[in-house]
SETORNU-100373 format. One record per atom (N, C-alpha, C): x, y, z; residue in one letter. Coordinates in steps of 0.2 Angstrom, whole numbers, plus 5000, padded with zeros to 4 digits. Last residue first. Layout:
BEGIN
XYZA ...
END
This chain:
BEGIN
518451694862Q 518451654856Q 519051634853Q 518051744875Y 518651714874Y 518651664868Y 516751794876M 517251844874M 517951814873M 515351724868H 515851714873H 516451764871H 514251704859G 514351764863G 514951774868G 514451564855D 514451624850D 514651694854D 514351454863T 514951494864T 514951554859T 513251374861F 513151424866F 513751474867F 512551314847D 513251334849D 513151394854D 511351194848T 511451264847T 512151284850T 510751054839Y 511251084844Y 511351154842Y 509051024840K 509551044836K 510151074841K 508150894846K 508450954848K 509050974844K 506850804842E 507550814841E 507750884842E 505650704852E 505850774850E 506650774848E 505650584856K 505450594849K 505650664847K 505950594870A 506450554865A 506250564858A 504850664875L 505550694875L 506050654870L 503850564873K 503850634869K 504450664869K 504350474882E 504250454875E 504250514871E 504250534894S 504850524892S 504850504884S 502850554895I 503250614894I 503950594892I 502450414896E 502250454890E 502650524889E 503050384908D 503250344901D 503050384895D 502350464917L 503050474916L 503350444909L 501050394915K 501150464914K 501850484912K 501450264921E 501250274914E 501250344911E 501750304934N 502250274929N 502050284922N 500550344939E 501050394938E 501550374933E 499850224938K 499650274934K 500150334933K 500650154948K 500650124941K 500350184936K 500350224959L 501050224956L 501050204949L 499050204961K 499250264960K 499950274957K 499050064963Y 498650084957Y 498950154956Y 499850054975S 500050024969S 499750054963S 498950124984K 499550154982K 499850124976K 497850024984R 497750094981R 498450124979R 498549914989V 498249914982V 498149984979V 498849975002G 499349954998G 499149944990G 497549995007L 497950045006L 498550035001L 497049855008I 496749905003I 497149965002I 498049805017L 497949775010L 497649825005L 497649875029L 498349885026L 498349865018L 496349835030I 496449905029I 497149915026I 496749695033G 496249715027G 496349785025G 497349705045F 497749685039F 497349705033F 496349755053F 496949795053F 497249775046F 495349645052I 495149715050I 495849755049I 496149545058V 495949535051V 495749605048V 496249595071V 496849585067V 496649575059V 494949595075V 495349655075V 495949645070V 494649455074I 494249505070I 494649575069I 495549405084L 495649385077L 495249435072L 494949465095V 495649485093V 495749465086V 493749395095T 493749465095T 494449495092T 494149265096V 493749285090V 493849355089V 494649275109I 495049255104I 494749275097I 493449305116Q 494049345116Q 494549335111Q 492749195114I 492449255112I 493049305112I 493549095120Q 493449095113Q 493149155110Q 493449135134E 494049135130E 493949135123E 492049105136L 492349175136L 492949185133L 492048975134L 491649015129L 491949085130L 492848935145L 493048915138L 492748965133L 491948975155L 492649005155L 492948995148L 490948885152L 490748955152L 491448995151L 491448755154P 491348775148P 491148855147P 491648775169I 492248765164I 492048775157I 490448785175K 490848845175K 491448835170K 489848655175I 489548715171I 490048765170I 490648585183Q 490648565176Q 490348615172Q 490348645195A 491048645193A 491048635186A 488948615197C 489148685196C 489848685193C 489048475198N 488748505193N 488848575191N 489648455211Q 490048445205Q 489648465198Q 488648495219M 489248535219M 489648525212M 
END
């Protein structure tokens, strides 16, 4: 009888270890997906920021001549 009790204890520990490993694998996969999505989003934002910088540089280089918009106003 003692031999049976000694065998059951390691089997229960083994099952618990398998459950713990399964949970850890699920958690690692979940956070891995979050990490990949975050890196992808960061890359897209960086690319969009570069595009907006180019547009703002073009607008800064353009010199707009002041046009008097009151020429056609009736209260001159």
